N, C-alpha and C positions, 0 to 999 in steps of 0.2 A: 369462483376465484378463492384462493387461499392466501392469507396474510401470515408471513413469518416475521415475528418481531419479538426477540428475546431480550427482556429488560434485565441485564445482569447488574443489578444495583450494588451487590456486594462482590467486588472483584478481588482477585487474589492479591493485587497490589496493595489493597487496603487491609487485608486480613493476614498477610504473611507475617508470622512471628518467628523469632529466633528458635531454632530447632530443626525438625524435619518437615518437609512438605508432604502432604498425603495425596496419593494417587487414587483414582477411581475408575469405574468402568465406563461404558458408552451408552448412548441412547439413540433412538431412531423414531421414525414415523412412517406413515403410509398414506396413500390416497387412492381414490378410484373414481373413474368417470368414463365417458365415452368420447371418442373423437381423436383427432390430430396426431401428427408426428409419427406415424407407423407405416413402414413399408419394408420391403425385403432387405435394403441396405442397412437398416438399423435393427434387424431382428435378433442379431447375436452380439451386439456391442452397443455401448453408449457412444453416440457421435455428436460432438459439439464443435465449438469454434475457438480459434485463437487469433489475436491480431498478427499482422505481418511481423516477422521476426525483427527484433531490435535488441542490441546488446549481445550477451552471451549467456550460457548456462553455468557459468562459473560463479559459485557463491562468493568468492573473493574478488570477483571482477565486475564487469559491466552488467549488473543485474537489472535489466529493464523489464518490459512487459513479457518478453519471451521467458525470462527466468521465472516470473510469477506464474505463468501458465504451466511451466514445468514443475514448479513447486507444488502446484495444486494437486498433483498426482504422484510425484516421484520423490519428494524430499521428506525426510523424517527429522523432526527437531528433538531436542532433549526432552521436551514436554510441550503440550499444547493446551490451550484453554478450552474448556467445555462450555456448553451453552449457559450453564448456571454460574459460571465464573470460577469454578474449581479447576484443578489441574489434572490432566491425564498424562501419566508418564508414557513416553514413547521409547526413545533410546536409553533413557535413564531408568534405573530401578528405584532410585531415591536421590534426593538432594538435601544436603545438610547445610544449615546456615549458622554461623557463630553468633555469639550473644550481641555483639555490636553491629552485626549485619555488614561486615566488611570482607567476609570470606564465604564463598559458596563452593561446596564440595559436591561434585556430580559423580555419582556411582553409576557407571554404564552397565547395561544388561550384559550378562555373560553370553547370551545367545544372539546378540545384535550382530548381523552379518550384512555384507554387501551382496548384491545379486550374483556375483561370481563366486560366492562362498567364502571370501576373505572376512576375517573378523573386523568389526568396527572398533577402532581403538581411540584412545585419547589423542594419539598422534594425528589422526584424521582431522580432528577439530583444530589442533595447533597448526596444521597445514593451511587451513583456511584463514585463521586469524593472522598468522605471520604474513601471508601474502596480501591480505587486505590492508595491512599497515604499511605497504609500499605505496607511496603517493601516485605511482604510475599504474596502479591496478585499475583505475577508472571506476571504482566503486563509489556510489554516493552514500554508502552505509558505513564507511570506515570510522566515522566519528562516533558511531554507536558502540564502539569498543573503548571509547575514552574513559568510561568509569573504571577500567582496569588499570592497575598500577603500571606505569611506563608506556602505555599504549599511545597516548598523544605525543609523547616525546619521540617514540619510535617513528610515528608517521611524519613528524616535523623534522626528523633527521638529527635531533639532539640526544637521542638515545638509541639503543639497539636491543636485540632479542634477549640479551643477558639480563636486562632490567625489566622485562615484561612479566607481569604478575599472573602468568598462566603456567601452572605446574602440571606436567603430563608424564612424570617419571614412572607412574604406574599405568599400564596399558588400559586399564578399565576405570581409571579415576582422573577427573579433571578438577583442579583446584584453581578457582578464580579469586585473586586477591584484589580488592577494590581500594581506590584512593580514599573513599569515604562512603558512608551508607548511601545506597541508591534505592529509592522507594519503588522503582519500576524495573529493577535489574532482571528479575526472572522473566519479565515479559519480553525482554530483548532476545530470548532464546529462539524465537520464531523468525528472527531476521536472517538474511543471507549470510552475514559474516559470522554467525554462531552455528551455522550448519557444517557438518563434516564434508570434506572432500578427500578422496582416496589418497593416502600418504605417498603412494608410489606411482599411481596411474594418472593422477590429476594434479600435477605440480606446476605445470606451465600455465600461468595466468592468462585467461582468455585464449588459450591454445586451441589446436585442432579438435581436441576432445570436447571442448566447451562450445564449439561451433557445429557439433554433430558430424564431424568429419572422421572421427575415430570411435566407432561404436563399441569396440572392445574396451576402450578406456572409459567410456561413459557409463560406468556402473552406478547402480542406485542402491541405497539402503532403505528406501521408502516403499510404499505400497505397490508401485509399478516401476517398470524400467522402460526406456525408450527402445522399442524393438525395430521400428522402421521410421525413416525420416526422409522426406522429399522436400528440399528447401522451397519455401514460399508456396507450398501446396498442402502438405499434411504431415502429422506425426501420429504414429500408432504406438500405444503403450500397452504392455502385457503385464499381468499380475506377477509380482515378485514373490515367489514361494519362500524366499529366505527372510521376508519381512517379519519383524518381531511380533506384529499383530496380524499376521496373514489370515487368521481365522475371521477377522472383521471384514475382509475384502471379499465381496461376493460376486463381483463382476470381473470376468476374465480380461476383457479388452475395452479400451477407451481410445477413440480416434478423435483427433482435433484437426479440423479443417482451417486453413488460413483464409479468413474472410474478414474484411473491414467494414463493408457496407451493410448497414442494419437492415435495410429493406430486402437485400439479397438473402441475408440470413433468415429473415422471417419467411420469405418465399420458399427457401430450402426446407424449412421446418414443415410448412404446409404441404410440400410435395413428398415428405417422408425421407428426405436425404439426411436430415438432422432430427434428433429426438430430445435434445436438451439445449436450449439457447437462452442467451440474454437478449431481450427484445427492447422495445420502447413504447411510449404512450400510444402509438398508432394501433396497437393490438387490444387496448383496454376495452373498447366497446364490443368488438367482435367476440372476445373471450370472457366477458365479465361474468357470465353464468357457468363457466367451465372450470373444472378442477385442474385443467392444464395450465391455467394462469396462476402464478405465485408472485406476490409482491412483498417488498419490505423496504424501509428506509435504508439508503446506502450511507456508509461513512466516508463519503467522497465530496470534496470541495473543488469547484472550478474557480479559478481566479486569474487575473491579469498581473503579470510580473513586470515591474519597471526596471530598466537599466539605470540604477540610481547613481552611477558613476560618470554618466555622460549627459551633457546638456540635451534637452531642456529638463530631463527628469532628475538631475542632480539638485534641483530646487524643490524643497519639500512642498512649497506652495503650489507648484505645478502638479505634483503628485496628488496632493489633497484635492485640488480642483478636478482632476480627472476622475477621482473616486467619487466625489460628491455630485458629479454631473451624471452619474449612472442611476437610472431608475431600474432597480433590480427586478421589481415586479414585472415591468414591461419586457425585460430581457427574458425572464423565466417564461412569460406567456408566449414569446416568440419561439422558444425552444420546445414547448410542449408540456403536457400535464404531468409528466414524470420528473419534472424539475421544479424546484422551489427557490425563491429568492433568498439570499443570505448575505448579511452584513458581516458575518463571522468568518474568520479563517478556519478555525477548528470546526469540524462537521457539527451542525446544530444538534443532531440527535445522539451524539456520543454520550453515553451514560457516565455520570459522575460517580466515582467510588466514594465521594464524600457525602453526597446528599441523595443519590439515586435518581436525581432529576436529569433531564437533558441538559447539555452544556448551555444552550441558549436560554433555557428556563432559569438556570442557576445564577446567571449574571445579573448584577444590579443596574448596570448602565449599558445600553446597546453601543456597539462600535459605530464607526462613522457611517452615515446614511446619506440619503438623497436630499441634497440642498442646492439646487441650481443657482440660486441667487448668491449664496456664499461661494460657490464654485467660481462664478464670474468675478466676484470681488477678489478672490485669491489670485486668479489668473491675471487680473489687472495689476495687482500689487507686484506680481512677478515680471511685469513689463509687457504684457500681451492683452491689452484691453479688447474685449470681444474677439479674441483670437488673432488680432492684427500682429503681423511680424513673426508669428509662430513658425518654427522651421518644419520642414517636411518630416512626417512621422509614419512609420510602418509598423503594423501589428501582424506578427507571425503566428500562425496556428496550423494544426494538423488538418489535412484535407479530408475530414470526416464531416458528415452532414450536420451533426450537432454543433461542431465547432464552427462550421460555416454560418449556421443560423445565429449562434451567439456572436460571432464576429460582426455580422451585418447589423444586428441589434445594437451592439456597442458603438459601431461606427455612426449609426443614426443618432444615438444619444449624445455623443461628443460633438457632432455637427450642430444639432439643435440647441444644445445647452451651453456650448462653449464657442461655437463658430469655427471649430477646427475640423478640417477634413483629414481623416486618418486613412492612409492607404492600407488595403488588406492584402496579405500575401499568404496563400495556402501552400503548404509544403507536405511532402511525404513525411510520415510520422517520424521515421528514423532521422531524417534531416532536421526536422523541427527540434527534436530532443537534443541532437548533437550541437546545433547552433545555440540553443538555450544554455546547455551545459558549458559551452566555451565562452559565453558572454556576448555572442554575436546577435544582438537584438536591441531594439528600443522598447517595444512592448511585445510580450510573449504570452500566449495561453499556457497556463499551468494547471495540472490536475493532480490532486493527491488523495489517495485512499488510505485510511488508517492501517498501519501495520500491526498495531496492538491496541488494547483497550485503555488508552491513557492519552490525554491531550498532548503529552510530550511528543507523540509520534508526528504531530503537526508542528508544534512550536519549536522543537529542537532544530528544525531545518535552517532557521534564519538567525541562529547565533553566529557571531562573527567568525568563529573557528570551525563551523560545521562543513563537512565535505559535500553536503547537498545545497549549500548556499549559493545558488547559481547567479544571483544578481549582486553578490558580495555586500549584502546588508551589513552595516556596521553601526550598531546602536548600543553604546555602553550601558545606558539605563536598562535596555532590554536584556542584555547579557547578565547584568547584575541580578535582575528579578529571576531569570532562569536559573542562575547559580543558587540563589536563595531557595528556590523551589526544590532543587536537588537535595539541599541540606535539611529540608523540613520533613519531619516524620509524621506530623499530625495531618491527616488527609484534608480536613476542612481548611486549615491554614495554608496548606500546600496549594489547594485549588484556588484560594483567594489570590495567591501570588501568581498563579498561571493566568487567571483572568486579568490581573493587572498587566502582566506581560503582553497578552494579546492586545489589550487596549493601547499600550505604547506602540506596539508593532504596526497595528492597523490605523490608529488615529493619529498619533503624534509623529512617528517616523514615516508612516504610510509606505510600506515596502511594496504594496501592490493593491489591487482592487478585488476584494472578495465579491463574487457574483452569484454563484449557484450552488446548491446541493442537489444531488441526484437520488433516484430511487432504483432499487434492484427490481427489474421486471423479467420474470422467467416464463418461458413456455416449455412445458415438460410433458413428454409422452406419458400416458396413463399407466404404462407397464413399468415405469421407473418409480421406485419408492426409496424410503430411508433418507429423509432430508435433514442431515445434521448441519448445524449452523456454526460458522466461525464467528464468534461474538465480536471480534475486533473489527471485522468488515461487514458483519451481518449478512454474509454471503453463504450460499450452499457449498459445502465441501464435496467436490466432485468425486474424490477418492472413495467416499463411503456410500455413494449411490448404488442401488441394487436394481439391476435389470432382470425382470422376471424370467425370461427365457435363457439367460446366460449366467445365472448365479451358480457359483461353484461351492459345493458343500465341503466343509472342512471338519 
């Protein structure tokens, strides 16, 4: 077994100074062992999995799990973070920052091209940004553009494109004008709304091209392009020879099979149908002595979201009671050894750029915890002693094994500790997401994985004006702390504010119930090497994997 854990204590968000950002090269690794995951179907390509399609492939649109699977191999950002926390320029050749850090000037590479040979220009980035600021775009990331002058006003309908602080008058230059200094702005470049979409071919938000129905328009400027797509079955990606770093891409073909059931995925790996998979704790004993097993902490939090605007969860005492009634250790035990209990909303192992410690180690006071006696007291104060008179409640969750295990464990906790029977409702993943996004729930399972290496990637979601605020959390104290953190340039002081904000959100306002953090558990064929890590998610970057028999020399 190999463990991948990169402690990026000094992150670019903390060390970025006025002037130019410096770009660097790449790094890689290798492994060797015997056994598993090899057969004829995987001898000439990497074959892995993706979840059932949800959302679209439009960076300005409904970017869900499908988009992130596509991003894994096809998208090219302005720059991406390396394992050591430094930046690697991708579509940019340099980024200049003015003295007060309110203007970022991105100089695009002259050789940046789409897979059809067209130049990548500043207009491609503007195409995404403008469309993402239409509130009908269905993007949860629109609010990540709000640091830009005029962006929030444009989204809210009080401004228009003429007031937007994005200058693309030069084809190879993008100038971002910010409302105020933003300590994490360059980290936002990896998000969907900062990715380019073709200025002529990809202008219809969530259109046919974004659903895989117009392959000629679905061009890519990243390492791979989508060459073949069969809905709800598989996607085949081919190397994009026009990619600016094509010499780094050594594998010609990647195939992603649509599979949701973890045990079926593991069985397919063992039979040789797949050669690179995300697994779960059930493989740990069997593969503990094998180099095919790779593990690392994930930057993923599982939590229960309250509908805070409808009874009974419009009463903060009820929300706090439901949170304090959960023994997270018992829930984690029910879900398996690859999950650990967490009272935190932010992923426990996210590294602090202020101290270098894990987020959970840095905090002085733990968030809300297990206290069944206090939970009963609060429930009685709210008018429901021992659960008497409590209305019918339904918990909605995706129909995946983990979520079923978690739901049943939570149901038992609430019954035992509050006397409340919560009905469980498993749903297709796309349905569960759609209903959560529309506010059609009482209790809903939510999962969030870090998009970049800063706690803001979690905490920003429940600001009152955020486009991903599915339960319409509205807490002025929380908003104020988050606003103060945006204005704070000192990393230590900023992280103190963010810890205070999390405490208000989880303890005082109690927006939901943090429950679990997960681990990344991979099974990888021994003829696959070069495991480069995305430090924001602590995940292997599929695009840089090398398959021995299919590597292409450049």
